[in-house]
C-alpha positions as CSV (number, residue, x, y, z in Angstrom):
1,M,126.9,159.9,239.5
2,T,123.9,158.8,237.1
3,Q,121.7,155.9,238.0
4,P,121.0,153.3,235.5
5,T,117.3,154.2,234.5
6,K,114.4,151.1,234.4
7,T,114.9,151.1,230.5
8,Q,118.5,150.3,230.7
9,N,117.7,147.8,233.7
10,S,114.8,146.3,232.0
11,L,117.4,145.9,228.8
12,K,120.2,144.1,230.9
13,E,117.1,142.4,232.9
14,Q,116.0,140.9,229.3
15,T,119.6,140.2,227.8
16,G,120.4,138.1,231.2
17,K,117.2,136.0,230.4
18,I,118.3,135.2,226.8
19,V,121.5,134.3,227.4
20,S,120.7,132.3,230.6
21,F,118.0,130.5,228.6
22,V,120.4,129.6,225.5
23,T,123.3,128.5,227.5
24,R,121.5,126.9,230.3
25,D,117.7,126.5,229.8
26,I,117.4,125.1,226.6
27,W,119.3,121.8,227.5
28,L,117.6,121.2,230.1
29,Q,114.0,121.6,229.5
30,D,112.2,118.6,227.6
31,I,111.2,119.0,224.0
32,D,108.1,117.1,223.3
33,P,109.8,114.7,220.5
34,Q,105.9,114.9,218.2
35,D,106.5,118.6,217.9
36,R,109.0,119.2,214.7
37,R,108.8,122.6,215.0
38,Q,109.7,123.2,218.6
39,R,112.4,120.6,218.3
40,G,114.2,121.9,214.9
41,L,114.5,125.2,216.7
42,A,115.5,124.0,219.9
43,G,118.4,121.9,217.7
44,L,118.9,125.4,215.7
45,L,119.7,127.1,218.7
46,K,121.9,124.7,220.2
47,W,124.2,124.5,217.4
48,L,124.2,128.2,217.2
49,Y,125.4,128.2,220.5
50,L,127.7,125.3,220.1
51,V,129.4,127.4,217.0
52,V,130.3,130.7,218.8
53,H,130.9,128.8,222.3
54,G,133.6,127.2,220.0
55,F,134.8,130.0,218.0
56,M,135.4,131.6,221.2
57,K,137.2,128.8,223.1
58,D,139.2,128.0,220.1
59,Q,140.7,131.0,220.3
60,C,139.4,131.6,216.2
61,L,140.2,135.4,215.9
62,L,144.1,135.1,217.2
63,R,144.3,132.3,214.9
64,A,143.2,134.1,212.1
65,S,145.8,136.4,212.8
66,A,148.4,134.1,213.1
67,L,147.1,132.4,209.4
68,T,147.6,136.1,207.9
69,Y,150.9,136.7,209.2
70,T,151.9,133.2,207.3
71,T,150.0,133.7,204.6
72,V,151.5,137.3,203.4
73,L,154.7,135.5,204.1
74,S,154.3,132.4,202.1
75,I,151.6,133.3,199.4
76,V,154.6,134.2,196.7
77,P,156.3,130.9,197.3
78,F,153.5,128.5,197.7
79,L,151.7,130.0,194.6
80,A,155.4,129.9,192.8
81,V,155.4,126.1,193.6
82,A,152.2,125.6,193.0
83,F,151.9,126.8,189.3
84,S,155.8,125.7,188.6
85,I,154.2,122.1,188.8
86,S,151.1,123.1,186.7
87,K,153.6,124.7,184.1
88,G,155.7,121.9,184.1
89,M,152.5,119.6,183.2
90,G,151.7,122.3,180.6
91,L,148.4,123.4,182.4
92,Q,149.7,127.2,183.3
93,N,147.0,129.6,182.8
94,S,147.9,133.4,183.7
95,E,144.6,134.2,183.0
96,G,143.2,131.9,185.3
97,L,145.5,132.9,188.2
98,R,144.7,136.2,187.7
99,T,141.0,135.6,188.3
100,L,141.6,133.5,191.0
101,L,143.6,135.7,192.9
102,L,141.1,138.6,191.9
103,N,138.9,136.7,193.5
104,V,140.7,135.7,196.5
105,S,141.7,139.3,197.1
106,A,137.9,141.0,196.3
107,G,139.4,142.3,193.3
108,N,142.5,144.3,194.6
109,T,144.1,144.9,191.2
110,Q,147.2,146.5,192.5
111,T,147.7,143.7,195.2
112,V,147.4,140.7,192.6
113,D,149.5,143.1,189.9
114,H,152.4,143.0,192.6
115,I,151.9,139.1,193.4
116,L,152.0,137.9,189.8
117,T,154.8,139.7,188.9
118,Y,156.9,138.3,192.1
119,V,155.5,135.2,191.0
120,N,156.5,135.3,187.3
121,N,160.1,136.3,188.3
122,T,160.4,133.5,190.6
123,N,162.2,130.7,188.9
124,V,162.6,127.6,190.4
125,G,164.7,125.9,188.3
126,T,167.5,128.4,189.1
127,L,167.3,128.8,192.7
128,G,169.6,125.9,194.2
129,S,169.1,123.3,196.5
130,I,169.2,125.9,199.4
131,G,166.9,128.0,197.6
132,M,164.7,125.3,196.9
133,A,164.7,124.1,200.1
134,T,163.9,127.3,201.7
135,L,160.7,127.8,199.4
136,L,159.5,124.0,200.4
137,L,160.0,124.5,204.0
138,T,157.9,128.1,203.5
139,V,155.2,125.9,201.7
140,G,155.5,123.4,204.1
141,S,155.3,126.1,206.8
142,V,151.7,127.5,206.0
143,M,150.1,124.2,205.3
144,G,151.3,123.3,209.0
145,T,149.8,126.4,210.3
146,I,146.5,125.5,209.1
147,E,146.4,122.0,209.8
148,K,147.5,123.1,213.5
149,A,144.3,125.7,213.5
150,F,142.1,122.7,211.9
151,N,142.9,120.4,214.3
152,S,142.8,122.7,217.2
153,I,139.0,123.3,216.4
154,W,138.5,119.4,215.9
155,G,140.3,118.8,218.9
156,V,142.9,116.7,217.4
157,T,146.5,116.6,219.8
158,Q,148.6,114.5,217.2
159,G,149.2,115.9,213.9
160,R,150.6,114.3,210.7
161,T,154.0,112.5,210.7
162,M,156.7,114.7,208.7
163,W,156.3,112.2,205.5
164,R,152.6,112.5,205.4
165,K,153.3,116.3,206.0
166,F,155.3,116.3,202.8
167,T,152.9,113.9,200.9
168,D,149.6,115.3,201.6
169,F,150.6,119.3,201.4
170,F,152.6,119.0,198.5
171,S,149.2,117.0,197.1
172,V,147.4,119.8,197.8
173,A,149.6,122.1,196.3
174,L,149.7,119.8,193.0
175,I,145.7,119.3,193.0
176,C,144.3,122.9,193.9
177,P,146.0,124.8,190.6
178,L,145.0,121.8,188.5
179,V,141.2,121.8,189.7
180,Y,141.1,125.6,189.6
181,G,142.0,125.6,186.1
182,V,139.4,122.8,185.0
183,A,137.1,124.8,187.1
184,F,138.4,128.0,185.1
185,S,138.4,126.6,181.3
186,V,134.5,125.4,182.4
187,S,133.4,128.7,183.2
188,A,135.2,130.2,180.6
189,S,134.0,128.0,178.0
190,L,130.2,128.6,179.4
191,Q,131.1,132.1,179.2
192,S,132.1,132.3,176.0
193,D,130.2,134.2,173.1
194,S,128.7,131.3,171.1
195,V,127.4,129.3,174.2
196,V,125.8,132.4,175.2
197,Q,124.2,133.5,172.2
198,K,122.9,129.9,171.7
199,L,121.3,129.3,175.4
200,L,120.0,132.6,175.2
201,S,117.9,132.2,172.1
202,Y,116.5,129.9,174.7
203,S,113.8,131.7,176.7
204,A,113.7,128.6,179.2
205,L,117.2,128.2,179.4
206,S,118.2,132.1,179.7
207,Y,117.3,132.6,183.2
208,A,118.8,129.6,184.6
209,Y,122.0,130.0,182.9
210,L,122.3,133.5,183.6
211,A,121.4,132.4,187.5
212,A,124.2,129.8,187.1
213,L,126.7,132.5,186.0
214,K,126.4,134.3,189.1
215,F,126.8,131.1,191.4
216,I,129.8,130.0,189.7
217,P,132.1,131.7,191.7
218,L,130.1,131.1,195.2
219,F,130.2,127.2,193.9
220,M,133.8,127.5,193.0
221,V,134.8,129.0,196.8
222,A,132.7,126.3,198.3
223,M,134.2,123.7,196.5
224,M,137.8,124.4,197.5
225,L,136.6,125.1,201.0
226,L,134.9,121.5,201.1
227,F,138.4,120.2,199.9
228,L,140.2,122.1,202.8
229,Y,137.5,121.1,205.4
230,V,137.6,117.4,204.5
231,F,141.0,117.1,203.7
232,I,143.3,119.4,206.0
233,P,142.2,118.1,209.5
234,N,143.7,115.0,210.8
235,T,140.5,113.5,211.5
236,K,137.4,112.0,209.3
237,V,135.8,114.5,208.6
238,R,132.7,113.2,207.2
239,I,131.3,115.2,203.4
240,P,128.1,116.3,204.4
241,S,129.6,118.1,207.6
242,G,132.6,119.6,205.3
243,L,129.4,120.6,202.8
244,V,127.6,122.4,205.6
245,G,130.3,124.6,206.8
246,A,131.8,125.0,203.1
247,V,128.2,126.5,202.1
248,I,127.9,128.9,204.6
249,A,131.5,130.1,204.7
250,A,131.7,130.7,201.2
251,T,128.3,132.5,201.3
252,L,129.4,134.6,204.4
253,W,132.5,135.3,202.5
254,K,130.8,136.3,199.1
255,L,128.7,138.6,201.6
256,V,131.3,140.4,203.2
257,E,133.4,140.4,199.8
258,N,130.5,142.8,198.6
259,L,130.5,144.8,201.5
260,Y,134.8,145.0,201.3
261,V,135.1,146.1,197.8
262,T,131.9,149.1,198.2
263,Y,134.2,150.0,201.6
264,Q,137.6,150.0,199.2
265,V,135.9,152.0,196.7
266,G,135.5,155.1,199.8
267,A,139.1,154.2,200.9
268,A,141.1,156.8,198.8
269,K,141.6,159.0,201.7
270,Y,143.8,156.4,202.9
271,N,146.4,157.4,199.7
272,A,146.8,160.5,201.8
273,I,148.3,158.1,204.7
274,Y,149.8,155.9,202.8
275,G,150.9,156.9,199.9
276,G,151.8,153.7,197.4
277,F,151.3,151.2,200.1
278,A,147.4,152.4,200.7
279,Q,146.8,148.4,199.2
280,V,148.7,146.9,202.1
281,P,146.5,147.6,204.9
282,L,143.3,146.9,202.8
283,F,144.8,143.6,202.0
284,L,146.1,142.6,205.1
285,V,142.2,143.4,206.8
286,W,140.9,141.1,203.7
287,V,143.1,138.4,204.7
288,Y,142.6,138.6,208.2
289,I,138.2,138.6,207.5
290,S,138.9,135.8,205.3
291,W,140.7,133.5,207.9
292,V,138.1,134.3,210.3
293,I,135.1,133.4,207.9
294,V,137.3,130.0,207.5
295,L,138.0,129.4,210.7
296,L,134.1,130.0,211.4
297,G,132.9,127.1,208.6
298,V,135.3,124.8,210.3
299,E,133.4,125.4,213.7
300,F,130.0,124.6,211.6
301,S,131.5,121.5,210.3
302,F,132.7,120.5,213.6
303,A,129.1,121.3,215.3
304,M,127.2,119.4,212.4
305,Q,129.3,116.4,212.6
306,N,128.7,116.3,216.7
307,V,125.4,117.5,216.8
308,R,124.1,114.6,218.8
309,T,126.7,115.6,221.8
310,F,125.8,119.1,221.9
311,E,125.3,119.0,225.9
312,N,128.7,116.7,226.5
313,E,130.5,119.2,223.9
314,I,129.8,122.1,226.3
315,R,130.3,120.0,229.2
316,S,133.6,118.8,228.1
317,D,134.8,122.3,229.1
318,T,134.0,122.1,232.8
319,A,134.4,118.0,233.1
320,T,135.8,117.4,236.6
321,R,139.3,115.6,237.5
322,E,137.0,112.7,238.6
323,E,135.3,112.7,235.4
324,R,138.3,112.7,233.5
325,D,139.8,110.0,235.6
326,K,136.8,107.9,234.9
327,L,136.1,108.4,231.5
328,A,140.0,107.1,230.9
329,A,139.3,103.7,232.6
330,L,136.3,103.2,230.6
331,S,138.0,104.1,227.9
332,M,141.0,101.8,228.3
333,L,138.3,98.9,229.6
334,L,136.5,99.1,225.8
335,L,140.4,99.0,224.1
336,T,141.0,96.0,226.4
337,R,137.6,94.5,225.8
338,R,138.3,94.5,221.8
339,F,141.7,93.4,222.4
340,Y,140.2,90.0,223.7
341,E,138.2,89.8,221.0
342,H,139.9,90.3,218.4
343,G,142.5,93.0,219.0
344,G,141.6,95.5,216.5
345,P,142.0,98.9,217.2
346,V,138.6,100.9,218.4
347,P,137.5,104.0,216.6
348,L,137.3,107.2,218.4
349,A,133.9,107.9,217.7
350,D,132.7,104.7,219.0
351,I,134.5,105.2,221.9
352,S,132.5,108.5,221.9
353,E,129.4,107.4,221.2
354,S,129.5,103.7,223.8
355,L,130.3,106.0,226.4
356,R,128.3,109.3,225.5
357,A,131.0,111.1,225.7
358,P,132.4,114.7,224.4
359,V,134.7,113.6,221.1
360,R,137.3,116.5,222.0
361,L,137.4,115.2,225.8
362,V,137.7,111.6,224.5
363,Q,140.4,112.4,222.1
364,N,142.1,114.2,224.9
365,V,142.3,111.9,227.3
366,M,143.1,109.4,224.6
367,G,145.8,111.9,223.7
368,I,147.3,111.6,227.4
369,M,147.6,107.6,227.5
370,Q,149.3,107.6,224.2
371,K,151.8,110.0,225.7
372,Q,152.1,107.7,228.5
373,G,153.0,105.0,225.9
374,M,149.8,102.9,227.3
375,V,147.6,103.5,223.9
376,A,148.8,103.7,220.2
377,Q,146.7,105.5,217.3
378,T,146.4,104.0,214.0
379,S,147.8,106.2,211.0
380,T,144.4,105.3,209.6
381,D,142.3,108.9,208.4
382,E,140.0,108.1,211.1
383,P,141.7,107.9,214.4
384,A,141.5,104.6,215.9
385,Y,143.2,103.5,219.2
386,A,144.5,99.9,220.3
387,L,146.3,99.0,223.5
388,C,149.8,99.4,223.6
389,A,150.4,97.1,226.5
390,P,149.3,93.5,227.9
391,P,146.3,94.4,229.8
392,E,147.7,92.4,232.8
393,N,150.5,95.1,233.2
394,I,148.2,98.4,233.2
395,R,146.5,98.7,236.7
396,F,144.3,101.6,237.3
397,T,146.6,103.9,239.2
398,D,148.9,103.8,236.1
399,I,146.0,105.4,234.5
400,I,145.2,107.9,237.1
401,Y,149.1,108.5,237.6
402,A,148.8,109.3,233.7
403,L,146.7,112.0,233.9
404,A,147.9,113.2,237.3
405,S,151.6,113.5,236.1
406,H,150.4,115.2,232.7
407,R,151.6,118.5,231.9
408,T,151.1,120.6,228.5
409,T,154.9,122.3,229.5
410,S,157.9,120.1,230.6
411,S,159.7,121.2,233.9
412,K,163.1,119.7,234.9
413,R,162.5,121.0,238.7
414,P,158.8,120.5,239.8
415,M,157.3,123.4,241.8
416,T,157.0,121.1,244.7
417,A,160.6,120.2,245.1
418,R,161.5,121.8,247.9
419,F,158.3,120.5,250.0
420,G,159.5,117.3,251.0
421,F,156.9,116.9,253.9
422,I,154.4,117.3,251.5
423,N,155.8,114.8,248.9
424,R,156.1,112.7,251.1
425,T,152.5,112.5,252.2
426,F,151.2,111.9,249.0
427,R,153.6,109.1,248.4
428,T,152.3,107.1,251.4
429,M,148.9,107.8,249.7
430,Y,149.7,106.8,245.8
431,D,151.3,103.8,247.6
432,D,148.2,102.9,249.8
433,T,146.3,103.0,246.7
434,A,148.8,101.1,244.7
435,R,148.4,98.4,247.6
436,S,144.4,98.4,247.6
437,E,142.3,95.3,246.4
438,A,140.3,97.3,244.0
439,N,143.7,98.6,241.8
440,M,143.5,95.8,239.6
441,T,144.6,95.5,236.1
442,L,142.5,95.5,233.3
443,K,142.6,92.0,232.9
444,E,141.6,91.0,236.3
445,Y,138.7,93.7,235.9
446,C,137.4,92.7,232.6
447,E,137.0,89.0,233.9
448,R,135.7,89.8,237.6
449,V,133.6,92.7,237.2
450,L,133.0,94.4,233.5
451,P,129.5,93.5,232.1
452,A,129.8,91.0,229.5
453,D,128.0,93.2,226.9
454,F,129.9,96.6,227.6
455,G,132.1,97.6,224.5
456,A,129.2,96.2,221.6
457,A,127.2,98.9,222.2
458,A,129.2,100.9,220.1
459,A,128.5,98.8,217.1
460,A,124.9,98.9,217.9
461,H,124.9,102.7,218.0
462,K,126.2,103.1,214.5
463,H,123.0,101.5,213.3
464,R,120.3,103.6,215.6
465,P,119.9,106.6,216.4
466,Q,120.3,107.7,220.2
467,P,118.5,110.5,221.8
468,E,121.3,113.5,223.0
469,Q,122.6,112.6,227.0
470,A,124.9,113.9,229.3
471,M,128.4,112.5,230.1
472,P,129.0,110.1,232.2
473,T,130.3,111.1,235.4
474,G,130.6,107.8,237.0
475,D,128.2,108.1,239.6
476,E,125.6,106.9,237.1
477,A,125.3,105.1,234.3
478,P,124.9,106.9,230.7
479,P,121.2,105.9,229.7
480,K,121.2,103.3,227.0
481,N,118.1,101.1,225.8
482,T,116.0,99.2,227.9
483,E,117.4,96.0,226.4
484,S,120.3,96.6,228.2
485,S,119.1,97.6,231.9
486,E,120.7,95.1,233.5
487,T,123.7,96.0,232.5
488,E,123.6,99.9,233.1
489,R,122.9,98.6,236.7
490,Q,126.0,96.9,237.2
491,Y,128.1,99.5,234.8
């Protein structure tokens, strides 16, 4: 058996150092706030690491496979519904539809011709009630799959209601063709002979005009992705964050498209194997790659919006049971304080910033509290939570038991049901904890222990930048500004 050479050992050692630096050292070292170059480089490395880490953790490659399968099954029904609506409004443009499909399919003309044939042969008016319902269900299915994938990346545990899915998703089916039709008309007007001759006659404008023509397809893809990134997730996505992800994804998509077209030209050998179906595997590969890029753009948007909680997002995967219990209790106390102030809901972002906790972890914990009937999520675009029960009826053991009993899958018979002795022991421990003086209600805790300014930090965070901090473990307070140092010692 051959022994590894010195070069191999050295390469392995260097790789280990790089991985250790990106995953650990860069998060622990102190960076001079005056050194903008070092701070910017460290921030960029953290951002990229968070994107890659999230991409792997969220199983984006697997989700892209599911989206590819759903897309192939529903592309004809989706286009039939969307462009039937447009035709009913007198806005159908077959040439625009063909251009759209050619852009999406990386110039695969044979596949586009087949899709257009099926779309043109689909007469929505003659399908009948059952056929129409099936068609609409197929359209809703693909949008629901996209929403589920986006929500998973954003850490959203609750999707839209059925009514919101119906209204929102079919709004997408209506708006997308209209927006693309307008964009195609503008693009066609700019490329008309009269406009081209007039603009090229001005030397100062000719170069800018030719450059603009090259960037029009990229701009259109970026705008469509921006719409999806901001609208599809069942949470509030800020436009700048969505725009960053959309621009990066659109750029990657166009670069990969050029590579794909180049490879497709030399793929004639597939005709000998697949014959007339040679374009099918190529089209499937392209759809899969496209969804991988789209999901990567969602990860970039998420990382951009949560750039100030980099370390917390990484630590959210390794949060201990104790950390989750304490975070749940602190979150419930925030809702209780707001309940006694004016009774309004507390936005998810305020909870995360006030407690210096990861957005995903807070959303996961509050989702469990919601399933247990302790809190309710408001129906606004930005997730916010409010208590469902009076604070005097909720004790700390209720919060702890809710987290302890939460299961991702339902089971009628617990796995430990046959071990009565251990069940009795744990029941005795739970009863002793419930009788403890420390097991106060949320109301009692607010009146006796909770600092007066707890819960006011969230409003302050909106108006001043905060340094990156670690997630509260409960053994020490999350660092705050010096003016609230006394509160920190109590907290």
